[in-house]
Each structure stands twice: as C-alpha cells, then as structure tokens.
C-alpha positions as semicolon CSV with decimal commas, in nm:
position;residue;x (nm);y (nm);z (nm)
1;M;3,630;0,167;-5,036
2;K;3,689;0,358;-4,712
3;N;3,324;0,475;-4,705
4;L;3,206;0,119;-4,765
5;K;3,401;-0,006;-4,460
6;I;3,261;0,274;-4,242
7;M;2,905;0,196;-4,354
8;A;2,958;-0,176;-4,287
9;L;3,087;-0,100;-3,937
10;A;2,795;0,136;-3,870
11;L;2,540;-0,124;-3,981
12;T;2,708;-0,391;-3,769
13;A;2,696;-0,160;-3,466
14;I;2,328;-0,082;-3,522
15;F;2,234;-0,451;-3,547
16;T;2,448;-0,537;-3,245
17;F;2,289;-0,270;-3,025
18;N;1,939;-0,359;-3,138
19;S;1,991;-0,728;-3,065
20;C;2,098;-0,642;-2,708
21;S;1,794;-0,427;-2,645
22;N;1,588;-0,489;-2,330
23;D;1,261;-0,440;-2,519
24;D;1,190;-0,814;-2,510
25;S;1,245;-0,851;-2,135
26;P;0,935;-0,915;-1,924
27;V;0,769;-0,613;-1,767
28;I;0,666;-0,658;-1,407
29;E;0,348;-0,462;-1,352
30;E;0,209;-0,370;-1,013
31;E;-0,136;-0,501;-0,931
32;L;-0,418;-0,254;-0,969
33;I;-0,583;-0,185;-0,634
34;T;-0,928;-0,029;-0,667
35;T;-1,057;-0,091;-0,316
36;L;-0,908;-0,063;0,032
37;T;-1,123;-0,168;0,328
38;A;-1,005;-0,133;0,688
39;T;-1,228;-0,286;0,955
40;F;-1,198;-0,191;1,324
41;V;-1,375;-0,394;1,595
42;G;-1,387;-0,276;1,956
43;G;-1,600;-0,110;2,221
44;G;-1,905;-0,303;2,103
45;Q;-1,890;-0,157;1,753
46;T;-1,750;-0,223;1,407
47;I;-1,616;0,072;1,208
48;T;-1,532;0,034;0,841
49;L;-1,316;0,270;0,636
50;T;-1,350;0,214;0,260
51;S;-1,192;0,369;-0,046
52;R;-1,338;0,251;-0,377
53;D;-1,201;0,372;-0,710
54;A;-1,454;0,240;-0,963
55;D;-1,251;0,347;-1,267
56;G;-0,909;0,235;-1,140
57;D;-0,648;0,475;-1,276
58;G;-0,918;0,674;-1,458
59;P;-1,002;1,039;-1,404
60;N;-1,260;0,996;-1,125
61;A;-1,150;1,027;-0,764
62;P;-1,208;0,733;-0,526
63;V;-1,521;0,736;-0,310
64;I;-1,418;0,738;0,057
65;T;-1,660;0,628;0,330
66;V;-1,633;0,601;0,708
67;N;-1,932;0,431;0,873
68;G;-1,892;0,543;1,235
69;N;-1,698;0,730;1,501
70;F;-1,431;0,592;1,732
71;A;-1,483;0,598;2,108
72;P;-1,216;0,751;2,334
73;S;-0,991;0,522;2,543
74;T;-1,089;0,215;2,339
75;T;-0,884;-0,062;2,181
76;Y;-0,984;-0,184;1,836
77;T;-0,849;-0,488;1,654
78;G;-0,832;-0,439;1,282
79;T;-0,780;-0,587;0,941
80;V;-0,714;-0,431;0,603
81;Q;-0,806;-0,579;0,266
82;F;-0,700;-0,478;-0,085
83;L;-0,904;-0,568;-0,394
84;N;-0,910;-0,511;-0,768
85;E;-1,283;-0,487;-0,833
86;L;-1,236;-0,419;-1,203
87;E;-1,180;-0,795;-1,237
88;N;-1,481;-1,029;-1,237
89;P;-1,482;-1,184;-0,986
90;A;-1,291;-0,929;-0,780
91;E;-0,922;-1,014;-0,736
92;N;-0,808;-1,029;-0,375
93;I;-0,470;-0,850;-0,379
94;T;-0,435;-0,915;-0,004
95;E;-0,348;-1,278;-0,084
96;E;-0,054;-1,167;-0,300
97;I;0,065;-0,933;-0,023
98;E;0,060;-1,228;0,220
99;E;0,250;-1,448;-0,028
100;K;0,512;-1,177;-0,092
101;D;0,525;-1,058;0,269
102;L;0,897;-0,965;0,257
103;E;0,821;-0,710;-0,017
104;H;0,526;-0,534;0,150
105;Q;0,429;-0,339;0,460
106;V;0,117;-0,142;0,548
107;F;0,171;0,183;0,737
108;Y;-0,085;0,358;0,957
109;Q;-0,065;0,724;1,050
110;I;-0,311;0,923;1,261
111;S;-0,317;1,297;1,304
112;N;-0,388;1,506;1,613
113;S;-0,258;1,240;1,856
114;L;-0,598;1,069;1,854
115;G;-0,453;0,720;1,900
116;I;-0,174;0,476;1,826
117;F;-0,139;0,177;1,595
118;S;0,056;-0,143;1,655
119;Y;0,124;-0,439;1,427
120;N;-0,033;-0,781;1,492
121;D;0,117;-0,977;1,199
122;F;0,468;-1,022;1,068
123;D;0,652;-1,139;0,757
124;S;0,860;-1,456;0,739
125;N;1,161;-1,262;0,877
126;G;0,970;-1,133;1,180
127;K;0,926;-0,778;1,042
128;P;0,584;-0,607;1,045
129;L;0,340;-0,675;0,762
130;G;0,038;-0,475;0,877
131;L;-0,265;-0,662;0,745
132;L;-0,365;-0,715;1,110
133;F;-0,332;-0,433;1,362
134;T;-0,446;-0,284;1,690
135;F;-0,565;0,076;1,716
136;T;-0,601;0,232;2,061
137;T;-0,766;0,570;2,088
138;G;-0,655;0,824;2,347
139;A;-0,870;0,985;2,614
140;N;-0,914;1,305;2,413
141;T;-1,191;1,354;2,161
142;G;-1,156;1,534;1,830
143;T;-1,126;1,505;1,456
144;G;-0,832;1,395;1,247
145;N;-0,719;1,169;0,966
146;I;-0,607;0,810;0,940
147;T;-0,373;0,753;0,645
148;I;-0,320;0,395;0,529
149;T;-0,027;0,332;0,295
150;L;0,082;0,006;0,131
151;R;0,452;0,012;0,038
152;H;0,618;-0,233;-0,199
153;L;0,990;-0,322;-0,222
154;L;1,074;-0,114;0,083
155;N;1,368;-0,134;0,323
156;K;1,221;-0,304;0,630
157;N;1,558;-0,274;0,808
158;A;1,567;0,108;0,787
159;A;1,544;0,312;1,107
160;G;1,191;0,326;1,250
161;V;1,024;0,112;0,981
162;S;0,956;-0,179;1,220
163;E;0,779;0,069;1,449
164;G;0,557;0,190;1,164
165;N;0,750;0,503;1,069
166;I;0,727;0,538;0,691
167;T;0,993;0,812;0,665
168;N;1,292;0,586;0,587
169;A;1,101;0,298;0,425
170;G;1,172;0,383;0,062
171;G;1,014;0,157;-0,197
172;S;0,706;0,247;-0,398
173;T;0,356;0,326;-0,282
174;D;0,097;0,082;-0,416
175;I;-0,193;0,273;-0,258
176;E;-0,234;0,552;-0,004
177;V;-0,568;0,672;0,130
178;T;-0,652;0,933;0,391
179;F;-0,978;0,890;0,585
180;P;-1,139;1,165;0,795
181;V;-1,220;1,026;1,142
182;I;-1,382;1,139;1,465
183;V;-1,312;1,025;1,819
184;Q;-1,610;1,114;2,042
C-alpha cells in the first residue's frame, strides 16, 4: 500500500509539472535581416554600402559592396535600410524598427579617425534611433572600416549610448556589418 501511495504521488507530480510547462507559450522570433543598405549623400556624390546575404542564416557569407570613396572634409547625410529579401516581395524591416523605436538603435563606428557620425532621428523618448545620420570625414585621407550595428532591447539610458557608444548598450545584435572604406 505504501508503494502505491508513493507511485500515485509521483504520477501526480509529473502531471502537475508537465501542465505548468512553458512549451505552449509563444516564441518571439527576431526578424531575419538579409540586406543592409547605407546611403551617404554629400560632396556631389552618393556612396552606397550594401551587405546582402542571399541565403539568410545559411552557410554562405554575405556579399559586401562599397560603390565609391569618401572625400576628405566633407559632410554626408545618410540613411540605413534593413530588408528580408528571402520574402517575396522583400520585407522592409526598417518599418518595424521605426514602429518599435524604443527597442532599437543603430550604432556607427569608424576606424582610423577618418570621420565622425551623429544621429539625425530619435525615438519617442528623445533617444537616438539611427536610421538617419550625418557622417563628416576628417581632413586626413586613408583607409579604414565603417561598422554598422543594429541592437535590439538595449539600455538606451546606459553611459555613452546616446552618443553612439555601443560599449554599455547591452541587448542583442540583430545585424552587424563591417565595410572597408577609403577617404581620398
């Protein structure tokens, strides 16, 4: 009789734990971003940086293109767009980023002190969003990299984040691409 009571309690516990499982809760999936396009307009030219990952999360690396060189001592206004081109028609992820502006921020980093970025758009709390920006090149010429990072669920109140410093932002990276650039 004692064994029967123990087995009954064990079965009750198993059914209780299984009924409280989180397996039925909805899974929130991040959007797939296959294409990042940053467009810079200034100094009488338009420069486009593009990363296109035709197989999404597949084994092939993204194709990165840069269609021109930046001029020294020049101010460029810019936009960045995010797409999922595995959908037909292509899904514009930028629209979702705009709708959920409190949860996103785009960061811009440039190596070799070739220029500086500043934000031209802000979320509904007045914190940077980064879909619109200004890039001003310095007087020096040279080569370097521009890294564009989209962060999701970050801490926009952390030290330096409003100034574009990604160090304390936290959150998760939706996409990060490094483009080789020339200022000449």
